[in-house]
Every structure is written in C-alpha cells, then in structure tokens.
C-alpha positions, 0 to 999 in steps of 0.5 A, a space after each residue: 109134323 103129322 102127329 101135331 095135327 089138330 093141336 094147339 101148341 104153346 112154348 117159349 123162345 130160348 135163343 133160336 129155338 122154340 122149346 116147351 114152356 116151363 111146368 108148374 113146378 118151375 113156374 112156381 119157383 120163379 123161372 118164368 120171371 113173372 115178377 111184377 106181373 101178379 094180379 093177386 096173391 092167394 093165401 091157400 095154395 089149394 084154392 089157387 090150384 083149383 082156381 087154375 082148374 076152374 079157369 076163372 073166379 073171384 078173389 076176395 081181398 083183405 079189405 073185402 073187395 073182390 077181384 075177378 079173374 078170367 082165363 088168359 092162357 095155359 103153359 101147354 102142359 098136359 093136365 094131371 089128376 092130383 086125386 089120381 096120383 093119391 088114389 094110385 099111391 093108396 092114399 085116397 079111396 077112389 070114392 072120396 076123390 074130391 077137392 075137399 079130400 085133397 084140402 084134407 090131405 094137404 092140411 095133414 101133409 103140409 110139407 108134401 103138399 107142394 110136390 103133390 101140386 107139382 104132379 099136375 104140370 099144367 098152369 093157368 094164367 089169368 087176366 083181370 075181368 071187370 064186373 059187368 055193368 049194373 042193370 045188364 043181362 051179364 049182371 043178371 047172370 053174374 057168371 064168369 066168361 066162358 070160352 064162348 065169350 059169354 057169362 056162364 049161368 049157374 046150373 045151366 052151363 057145362 064145360 065140354 070137349 069141343 072136338 066132340 061137342 060144338 060150343 054153343 050147342 044145347 045139351 040134355 044132361 042126365 046124371 045125379 046130384 053129387 054123392 047121391 042118387 037124386 036125379 039131375 036132368 036138365 037142358 044145359 048149354 056147352 059154353 065152355 071148355 077145360 084141359 081136363 075134359 076130354 071125351 064125348 061123354 065128359 062134362 063139367 057142371 057149372 054150380 055157380 059162386 059161393 061156399 055151397 057152390 064150391 062144396 057141390 063142384 068139389 064132390 061132383 064126379 058122377 056118371 051120366 048121359 048127354 044128348 046134343 040137340 042138333 038139326 037133322 040136316 046139318 051133318 055131324 058137328 065138325 071138331 074144333 081144336 081145343 
C-alpha cells in the first residue's frame, strides 16, 4: 500500500489475518494474555504510564533493590497526549500541562484516571536491562540505553525524530530551563527517539534519574531552536523509518 511507505507496522495474527494490535485499554484489561510475563508491578498507575512515555527507567522494589527496564517494543498505536485531552476538556490550562499536573488530577479524580490514561492507545513493552559492569564507561555514564544502543548521558542527550535528524548527530540546542527564561544552550547528541516526538524542531531533553530530574522533565515544555552539525559535503541527512 503506497500510504504505508516509510512506516513501520505492528500487528497480531488472528486466524489467517494480520490485524492491528490491541490498544492500551484492551491490554490493561487482559486481552493480550500477558499472564506470567510481567517483569515488575508498579504501584502508581501514573508512574507506570510515564515510564512507558519515557521508554526506559528504573523500578525500586519493596526490598530496596532496583530493576532496570528498557524499551522492547510498542503496540503500533499512535501516541495521544492525555494532557491535551485535559486541556481540550477545559480541566487543565495549557501553561500548567505537566506530569505533576496529570498526577494531581488523578489524585482528585481516582475513579476517572484509568479512562483518562486509556485515551492514549499507545502501549510500550519492556525488557529487563542488566546493570553496567563496575568501572566501565557505561557505569560512569549510568544512563538508560537509547535507540542508538548506547547509554544516555544526563543533560547531554536528546531524543529526536529520525525522519529529520539522524541518530548520532551532534545537535546544538538553544532553549530555556522549565518554566523560566533562564537560558539553556549547549551541545547535545541525538541518541534516542520517542513515539511522541514528531517534527524537525522537536526534541526530548534527557534530565537523568531521580526525583529532581523527574520534576524538571515533567515541567519541560519549552520553545527552542536546534542546529545539526553536519559535514558540508555530505548532502542532506537521509530520513530513517522511526
């Protein structure tokens, strides 16, 4: 089908047909038959939801140990912003759209939270990722593994749309810190991708791991500019299938 050119499709086999994979609501209600295949159980549904948006992370167990998880695959459904759903309903002003605002809304409307999260049909599956070897470069960086297959350095990595910016390219980013006019301008590396990142001047800044990084990431929705550092004689970057 010509309209499917440059697109990666995911589905499931039903009888002798390939049909779309289940959306989030059906997976959450057991249609995907994932019993016995769970890696961990996350107590907070909003934390689990944003772990899928981020594509990788760490889960602390009740005994204090930590399990690292990384992106394994996705159900093929398009990403839809639940913050945009709340904005369109008039329940959240655009200037307050953040992870923290969604969490606050869920605490005030616990009976409606599942339905809100189901508005995003995209669903990410994870694999367990071993901790890096002590003393290695990966351990010094201590970041999740991105699409490029290397650990992501906090404050130096952006996720991009590979149809516009090639993975591995150095990118100079000029923006501001969350909810402020304080300049944030530095050289970054395009080492990751994301289902919600679409467009030539669109990126997801990797803040790192921990509560402070989570707060900054949840509030980061800043306008900015980007420049790709690209050899003059190399020709324009070739788009990749996301």
